[in-house]
C-alpha positions, 0 to 999 in steps of 0.5 A: 338909137335908142334903147329898148329891152335889151339895152339899159341908158347910162347919162351922161350922153355916153351910149348904150350898153347891153343889160348883161352888162351888170351881171357879174362876171360879164363884162370882164376887162370895164371901158371908163365909160361901162364902169361909170354906167355899172357905178351909176346903175349901183347909187341908183338900185340897193339890190344891186348894191346886194347882188355887187357884195356892197351893202345897199346902203353904201355910198362909197363905191371902190371903182378897183372892185367894181373891175374885179366883180365884173372881170370875176364873177363874184364879190367875195362874200358869203 
């Protein structure tokens, strides 16, 4: 199965996930593979980091914070 415009490929052969996974509050409780997907995409995109409440230059992306944002839909800033 190959990704199309509605999917997001993740590294390490873990599979394909919907782009909506990157929407704040959409994912709910994350599986380890979903967390890895989001973290990988955050590392690649300063714009996405900002949307998720991280500084664009941030190197540390705490799992607990990613999980909370994926579940609750907000990052608690602003």
